[in-house]
C-alpha positions in Angstrom: 10.2 -7.2 11.0 9.9 -10.8 12.1 12.9 -12.7 13.4 13.4 -16.1 15.1 16.4 -15.8 17.3 18.9 -18.7 16.8 21.2 -18.2 19.8 19.8 -15.7 22.3 22.4 -14.0 24.6 23.1 -13.6 27.4 22.2 -17.2 28.3 20.0 -17.4 31.4 20.2 -21.1 32.4 22.7 -22.0 35.0 25.5 -24.2 33.7 25.2 -27.9 34.5 26.6 -28.7 38.0 26.4 -25.2 39.2 24.1 -24.1 42.1 21.6 -21.4 41.1 22.3 -18.0 42.7 19.8 -16.9 45.3 17.2 -14.6 43.6 16.8 -11.0 44.6 13.9 -10.0 46.8 10.8 -8.7 45.2 10.7 -4.9 44.8 9.0 -3.0 47.6 5.8 -1.1 46.8 2.9 1.0 48.1 -0.8 1.5 47.5 -1.7 4.2 45.0 -5.1 5.9 45.0 -6.5 6.3 41.5 -9.8 7.9 40.5 -11.5 4.5 39.9 -9.6 2.2 42.2 -6.7 1.6 44.6 -3.7 -0.4 43.2 -0.5 -1.7 44.7 2.6 -0.6 42.7 6.1 -1.9 43.1 9.0 0.3 42.2 12.6 -0.2 41.0 14.2 3.3 41.2 16.9 4.4 38.9 19.0 7.4 38.1 17.2 10.7 37.7 17.8 10.6 34.0 16.2 7.2 33.7 13.2 6.9 31.4 9.8 5.8 33.0 8.4 2.4 32.3 5.2 0.7 33.5 4.9 -3.1 33.7 1.6 -5.0 33.4 1.2 -8.6 34.4 -1.0 -11.3 32.9 -4.1 -13.2 34.0 -3.4 -14.7 37.4 -0.1 -12.9 37.7 1.1 -9.9 39.7 3.7 -7.2 39.8 6.2 -9.8 41.2 6.4 -11.4 37.8 8.7 -8.5 36.7 11.2 -8.6 39.6 14.2 -9.8 37.7 13.5 -7.9 34.5 13.0 -4.6 36.4 16.4 -5.3 38.2 18.2 -5.6 34.9 16.6 -2.7 33.1 16.9 -0.3 36.0 20.7 -0.7 36.2 23.3 0.9 33.9 25.1 -1.4 31.4 28.8 -1.8 31.9 30.6 -0.7 28.7 27.5 0.8 27.2 27.1 4.3 28.6 24.4 5.2 26.1 22.1 2.3 27.0 18.6 3.3 28.1 18.1 2.9 31.8 14.5 2.6 33.0 12.8 3.8 36.2 10.3 0.9 36.7 6.8 0.8 38.1 4.9 -2.5 38.1 1.2 -2.5 38.8 -1.0 -5.1 40.5 -4.2 -4.8 38.4 -7.4 -4.3 40.5 -8.2 -7.6 42.2 -4.8 -9.2 41.6 -1.6 -9.3 43.7 -2.0 -7.0 46.6 -4.6 -4.7 44.9 -8.1 -4.7 46.3 -11.0 -5.4 44.0 -12.5 -2.4 42.1 -15.5 -0.8 43.6 -17.2 -1.0 40.2 -16.7 -4.8 40.1 -15.6 -4.2 36.5 -12.8 -6.6 35.4 -13.1 -5.9 31.6 -10.0 -5.2 29.5 -11.3 -1.6 29.2 -11.5 -1.3 33.0 -7.9 -2.6 33.4 -6.7 -0.3 30.7 -8.4 2.6 32.5 -6.5 1.7 35.7 -3.2 1.7 33.8 -4.0 5.1 32.2 -4.9 6.6 35.6 -1.6 5.3 37.0 0.5 6.8 34.2 -1.3 10.1 34.7 -0.8 9.9 38.5 2.9 9.3 38.1 3.2 12.4 35.9 6.1 10.9 34.0 4.5 10.1 30.6 4.9 9.1 27.9 6.2 5.8 29.3 7.6 2.6 28.0 4.8 0.2 28.5 5.9 -3.5 29.1 3.4 -6.3 29.5 2.7 -10.0 29.4 -0.2 -12.1 28.3 -3.5 -10.5 29.3 -1.4 -7.4 30.1 -0.5 -7.3 26.4 -4.2 -7.0 25.5 -4.6 -4.2 28.1 -1.5 -2.3 27.0 -2.4 -2.6 23.3 -5.7 -0.9 24.1 -4.0 1.8 26.2 -1.5 2.5 23.4 -4.3 2.7 20.8 -6.6 4.9 22.8 -4.0 7.1 24.6 -0.9 7.4 22.3 0.2 10.5 24.2 1.0 8.3 27.2 3.0 5.5 25.5 6.6 6.0 24.2 7.2 2.4 23.2 5.3 -0.9 23.7 6.8 -4.2 24.6 4.5 -7.2 24.6 5.7 -10.6 25.9 3.4 -13.4 24.6 0.5 -10.9 24.2 -3.0 -12.5 24.5 -4.4 -11.1 21.3 -7.4 -12.8 19.6 -6.7 -16.2 18.2 -9.6 -18.7 17.8 -7.6 -21.7 16.8 -8.2 -24.5 19.4 -5.4 -25.3 21.9 -5.8 -27.3 25.1 -4.8 -24.6 27.7 -6.7 -21.7 26.1 -9.8 -24.0 25.8 -9.5 -24.7 29.5 -9.4 -20.9 30.1 -12.5 -20.4 27.9 -14.3 -23.2 29.8 -13.4 -21.6 33.2 -14.9 -18.3 31.9 -18.3 -19.7 31.3 -21.0 -18.5 33.8 -21.6 -21.1 36.5 -18.7 -23.3 35.3 -15.8 -21.2 36.4 -16.7 -21.1 40.1 -17.2 -24.9 40.1 -13.8 -25.4 38.5 -12.1 -23.0 40.9 -13.7 -24.6 43.9 -12.5 -28.0 42.7 -9.0 -26.7 42.3 -9.0 -25.1 45.7 -9.3 -28.5 47.2 -5.9 -29.4 45.8 -2.8 -28.7 47.9 -1.2 -25.3 47.2 2.0 -27.1 46.1 0.1 -29.1 43.5 -1.6 -26.0 42.1 1.7 -24.1 42.0 3.6 -26.8 40.2 0.8 -27.2 37.7 0.8 -23.4 37.0 4.6 -23.5 36.6 4.4 -26.3 34.1 1.8 -24.4 32.1 3.9 -21.2 31.7 7.6 -22.4 31.8 9.2 -24.7 29.2 11.4 -26.0 32.0 9.9 -25.4 35.5 13.2 -26.7 36.9 14.7 -23.3 36.3 12.5 -21.8 39.1 14.6 -21.3 42.2 13.3 -23.3 45.2 12.8 -20.0 47.2 10.7 -18.5 44.3 8.6 -21.7 44.2 8.0 -21.3 47.9 7.0 -17.7 47.4 4.5 -18.8 44.8 3.0 -21.4 47.1 2.7 -18.8 49.9 0.9 -16.5 47.4 -1.6 -19.2 46.5 -2.3 -19.8 50.1 -2.7 -16.0 50.7 -5.1 -15.7 47.8 -7.1 -18.6 49.1 -8.1 -16.3 52.1 -9.4 -13.5 49.8 -13.1 -13.8 49.0 -12.7 -11.9 45.8 -9.7 -13.6 44.3 -11.4 -16.3 42.3 -14.1 -13.8 41.2 -11.4 -11.4 39.9 -9.7 -14.2 38.0 -12.9 -15.6 36.4 -14.3 -12.2 35.5 -11.0 -11.1 33.9 -10.8 -14.4 32.0 -14.4 -13.9 30.8 -13.5 -10.4 29.6 -10.4 -11.6 27.7 -12.4 -14.4 26.0 -15.1 -11.8 25.1 -12.4 -9.7 23.4 -11.4 -12.6 21.2 -14.9 -12.6 19.6 -15.1 -8.9 18.9 -14.8 -7.8 15.3 -14.4 -4.6 13.4 -13.4 -1.4 15.1 -13.9 -3.0 18.6 -11.3 -5.7 17.9 -7.9 -5.8 19.7 -6.3 -6.4 16.3 -7.9 -3.1 15.1 -6.4 -1.5 18.2 -3.0 -2.9 17.2 -3.3 -1.3 13.8 -3.9 2.1 15.5 -0.9 1.9 17.8 1.5 4.8 17.0 4.3 3.8 19.3 7.1 1.4 18.1 6.4 -2.1 19.4 8.6 -5.0 20.4 6.7 -8.3 20.5 8.3 -11.4 22.0 6.9 -14.9 21.6 8.2 -18.1 23.1 8.5 -21.0 20.7 7.2 -23.4 23.4 4.4 -21.2 24.6 1.4 -23.5 25.5 -1.0 -20.5 26.1 -0.3 -18.1 23.3 0.4 -19.7 20.0 3.8 -18.5 18.7 2.5 -18.5 15.1 0.7 -15.3 16.1 4.0 -13.6 15.8 3.5 -13.4 12.1 0.1 -11.7 12.5 1.5 -9.3 15.0 4.3 -8.4 12.6 1.6 -7.5 10.0 -0.8 -5.8 12.4 1.4 -3.3 14.3 2.5 -0.4 12.1 6.0 -0.3 13.4 7.1 -3.5 15.1 10.1 -5.7 15.8 8.8 -9.2 16.4 10.9 -12.1 17.7 10.3 -15.8 18.5 12.6 -17.0 21.3 13.5 -20.7 21.0 13.0 -23.0 23.9 11.0 -20.4 25.9 7.4 -20.6 27.3 4.8 -18.1 28.2 6.7 -16.0 30.7 10.0 -15.2 29.0 10.6 -12.3 31.4 10.7 -14.8 34.2 12.2 -17.8 32.4 14.9 -15.9 30.5 15.1 -12.4 32.1 18.6 -11.8 30.7 17.6 -12.6 27.2 14.5 -10.4 27.4 16.4 -7.5 28.9 19.0 -7.7 26.1 16.2 -7.6 23.5 14.5 -4.7 25.1 17.7 -2.7 25.2 18.4 -3.5 21.6 14.9 -2.5 20.7 15.2 0.8 22.5 18.6 1.5 20.8 16.9 0.7 17.5 14.1 3.1 18.3 16.5 5.9 19.2 18.6 5.3 16.1 15.6 5.2 13.8 13.4 7.9 15.2 15.5 10.4 17.0 13.4 13.3 18.4 10.2 11.8 17.0 10.4 9.1 19.7 9.6 11.7 22.4 6.1 11.8 20.9 5.8 8.1 20.8 6.1 7.9 16.9 8.5 6.5 14.5 8.5 8.1 11.0 7.6 5.9 8.1 10.9 6.7 6.4 12.9 5.9 9.5 11.0 2.7 10.0 11.7 1.6 6.5 15.4 2.2 6.9 15.4 -0.1 10.0 13.5 -3.1 8.6 15.7 -6.2 8.4 14.8 -9.3 6.4 
């Protein structure tokens, strides 16, 4: 099912003339030792009956990208006693956020997927709702395809799935992934003030960077400065970008699109109509590729809908989880939606 929303609710932008509310602090976290790496994981606890969810950030992002969405999804909904409440864990992939680099120096999509699998197994709460953005969408698609026993549902926000049509920002990413070129580009960027780099990044992923609260912008600037002190930070970014570009050229059974076709869990796929990194026209291909999918294009939204419009995304995730429950019943516990139930839920 593919749908373009015409009037998403609740509305996230602050009314004209109103001061934006202060944002909530980022969720606390701790280091978790996995068989192949050590990762930093932020947690938004919920009621004991809450269903487990793991959040995966995109290239250059971190677990803090999910702060507002985790807040909304971990709280009960007033007037909707049956709404699914999530116990949320957000991972910093190895080499990103506060996670140290992997001992293997492997930043491939497969290696990131292995870290996610190991975390889910370590939590002991699977199957989980897997929620991801951009490169994290590629990672979680591979996880869902290879380990269906660990994934209850899959939510992809602007997933970075293979698309070889040229666009300015993805071409810039591909150029940065070239051996010898990426380090030179990153060294050049590093000479720019952190404020300039932060504002450029916000313009790349938000339709309207003005919605970013000043305190959140300052946090992003501080994070850029902190990452500048880490010798491995640029290396992690370049190697992960190179791995993602490599995935775009894989064909046959090794393709991410073949992985999408193998996903057994119901999927919610959200694209932003003004996304400059992932072309929203890929929503149509995603609707055809995933066996059971609800695919939406959000108008006026960029690459990080969960940060730009967290209320809208939370509402769509809850509606999706309600849809899954109504359609699949007990089958959802195994991460599967029956063909008959799926057919009954398809909307034109």
